[in-house]
FIBA-378320 format. One line per field, with one value per residue (C-alpha): residue number from 1; residue in three letters; chain; x, y, z. Coordinates in Angstrom, 3 decimals, m for minus. Layout:
<torros>
num: (NUM, ...)
residu: (ALA, ...)
chaine: (A, ...)
px: (X, ...)
py: (Y, ...)
pz: (Z, ...)
</torros>
This chain:
<torros>
num: (1, 2, 3, 4, 5, 6, 7, 8, 9, 10, 11, 12, 13, 14, 15, 16, 17, 18, 19, 20, 21, 22, 23, 24, 25, 26, 27, 28, 29, 30, 31, 32, 33, 34, 35, 36, 37, 38, 39, 40, 41, 42, 43, 44, 45, 46, 47, 48, 49, 50, 51, 52, 53, 54, 55, 56, 57, 58, 59, 60, 61, 62, 63, 64, 65, 66, 67, 68, 69, 70, 71, 72, 73, 74, 75, 76, 77, 78, 79, 80, 81, 82, 83, 84, 85, 86, 87, 88, 89, 90, 91, 92, 93, 94, 95, 96, 97, 98, 99, 100, 101, 102, 103, 104, 105, 106, 107, 108, 109, 110, 111, 112, 113, 114, 115, 116, 117, 118, 119, 120, 121, 122)
residu: (UNK, UNK, UNK, UNK, UNK, UNK, UNK, UNK, UNK, UNK, UNK, UNK, UNK, UNK, UNK, UNK, UNK, UNK, UNK, UNK, UNK, UNK, UNK, UNK, UNK, UNK, UNK, UNK, UNK, UNK, UNK, UNK, UNK, UNK, UNK, UNK, UNK, UNK, UNK, UNK, UNK, UNK, UNK, UNK, UNK, UNK, UNK, UNK, UNK, UNK, UNK, UNK, UNK, UNK, UNK, UNK, UNK, UNK, UNK, UNK, UNK, UNK, UNK, UNK, UNK, UNK, UNK, UNK, UNK, UNK, UNK, UNK, UNK, UNK, UNK, UNK, UNK, UNK, UNK, UNK, UNK, UNK, UNK, UNK, UNK, UNK, UNK, UNK, UNK, UNK, UNK, UNK, UNK, UNK, UNK, UNK, UNK, UNK, UNK, UNK, UNK, UNK, UNK, UNK, UNK, UNK, UNK, UNK, UNK, UNK, UNK, UNK, UNK, UNK, UNK, UNK, UNK, UNK, UNK, UNK, UNK, UNK)
chaine: (A, A, A, A, A, A, A, A, A, A, A, A, A, A, A, A, A, A, A, A, A, A, A, A, A, A, A, A, A, A, A, A, A, A, A, A, A, A, A, A, A, A, A, A, A, A, A, A, A, A, A, A, A, A, A, A, A, A, A, A, A, A, A, A, A, A, A, A, A, A, A, A, A, A, A, A, A, A, A, A, A, A, A, A, A, A, A, A, A, A, A, A, A, A, A, A, A, A, A, A, A, A, A, A, A, A, A, A, A, A, A, A, A, A, A, A, A, A, A, A, A, A)
px: (m18.042, m15.350, m11.596, m9.621, m5.890, m4.307, m1.146, 0.702, 1.965, 5.486, 7.798, 7.282, 8.474, 6.462, 4.219, 4.483, 1.769, 0.810, m1.975, m3.272, m5.158, m7.713, m8.206, m11.382, m12.282, m15.859, m18.743, m20.532, m17.777, m19.769, m22.735, m20.977, m19.755, m16.005, m14.072, m10.457, m9.369, m5.969, m4.267, m1.109, 0.996, m0.668, m3.792, m7.308, m8.367, m9.801, m12.024, m10.430, m12.944, m15.821, m17.651, m20.918, m21.378, m21.925, m19.176, m21.535, m21.290, m18.185, m17.428, m14.076, m12.630, m11.879, m8.250, m7.793, m10.613, m9.154, m5.872, m7.265, m9.588, m11.387, m12.604, m13.586, m13.677, m16.291, m15.356, m11.929, m13.057, m10.665, m10.962, m8.301, m7.229, m5.197, m3.213, m1.645, 0.116, 1.083, 2.154, 4.024, 0.805, m0.642, 1.758, m0.175, m1.242, m4.073, m6.867, m9.540, m12.951, m16.085, m19.683, m23.423, m23.492, m21.984, m20.654, m17.799, m17.851, m15.301, m17.547, m20.107, m17.656, m17.264, m14.675, m11.077, m7.735, m4.415, m3.295, m0.436, 2.073, 2.388, 5.189, 5.709, 8.935, 9.568)
py: (2.637, 3.688, 3.368, 3.341, 3.947, 3.474, 5.359, 6.020, 2.570, 1.946, 0.740, 1.862, 0.883, m0.808, 1.915, 4.222, 5.838, 5.777, 7.473, 5.605, 7.366, 6.031, 8.329, 7.613, 8.488, 8.510, 10.656, 8.009, 7.694, 10.053, 7.639, 4.460, 3.073, 2.592, m0.182, m0.974, m4.492, m6.247, m9.531, m10.826, m13.585, m16.934, m15.542, m14.649, m11.089, m9.613, m6.626, m3.490, m0.623, 0.615, 4.090, 4.936, 7.176, 10.276, 9.623, 9.612, 5.782, 3.776, 0.175, m1.308, m4.671, m5.394, m5.726, m2.086, m0.373, 2.581, 2.555, 3.208, 5.855, 5.705, 8.951, 10.366, 13.639, 13.443, 16.859, 15.403, 11.971, 10.530, 8.171, 7.764, 5.287, 6.794, 4.049, 4.761, 2.467, 0.088, m3.460, m6.082, m8.146, m5.160, m6.012, m6.696, m5.392, m2.856, m2.425, 0.035, m0.892, 0.806, m0.395, 0.150, m1.759, m0.611, m4.033, m5.942, m8.674, m8.112, m9.900, m7.113, m4.620, m4.729, m2.032, m2.447, m0.689, m2.390, m2.354, m0.716, m2.577, m1.868, m3.291, m2.768, m3.783, m4.834)
pz: (0.688, 3.244, 2.873, 5.984, 6.661, 10.004, 11.253, 14.536, 15.421, 16.577, 19.248, 22.815, 26.204, 28.930, 30.459, 27.433, 25.260, 21.607, 19.652, 16.681, 13.905, 11.406, 8.421, 6.336, 2.877, 1.791, 2.835, 4.981, 7.603, 9.989, 9.605, 10.709, 13.945, 14.184, 16.044, 16.851, 16.895, 17.285, 16.328, 17.817, 16.088, 16.438, 18.046, 16.851, 16.140, 19.203, 20.015, 21.698, 21.515, 19.546, 19.179, 17.825, 14.772, 16.843, 19.234, 22.275, 22.895, 23.642, 24.626, 25.561, 26.117, 29.792, 29.043, 27.893, 30.129, 31.837, 29.693, 26.068, 24.937, 21.580, 19.912, 16.564, 14.783, 11.978, 10.625, 9.889, 8.876, 11.446, 14.428, 17.250, 19.818, 22.679, 24.397, 27.717, 30.228, 27.506, 28.340, 26.461, 26.073, 24.085, 21.222, 18.055, 14.751, 15.320, 12.825, 12.506, 11.132, 10.188, 9.615, 10.254, 13.551, 16.871, 17.825, 19.552, 16.947, 14.101, 11.536, 11.742, 10.214, 6.431, 6.002, 7.309, 7.280, 6.595, 10.127, 12.015, 14.228, 17.942, 19.813, 23.538, 24.896, 28.458)
</torros>
């Protein structure tokens, strides 16, 4: 069992940066892959990035590639999403998720945080 809590969201201007954190409780966090997903109003939840349990493997959605960086510190039971060059279309609630499978499909992740709002103004 893993409990996840996101933080670091907020309001930022077009072109700005934010770093989201995902704090995990439970001893199994380091054994699980971690993903970030987002959901804008009226839209389906979409994949942003995922990272393997070791941190050696990462995958990004094309829409964020080159702008976002996913990472993790297993010693601190924390995952991160560094977001640079933010655009208004990045506005959404961002969720971190954890699970046994390194996957881009949100249905493969059983553990979820409550989400944090990211708003990018133009």
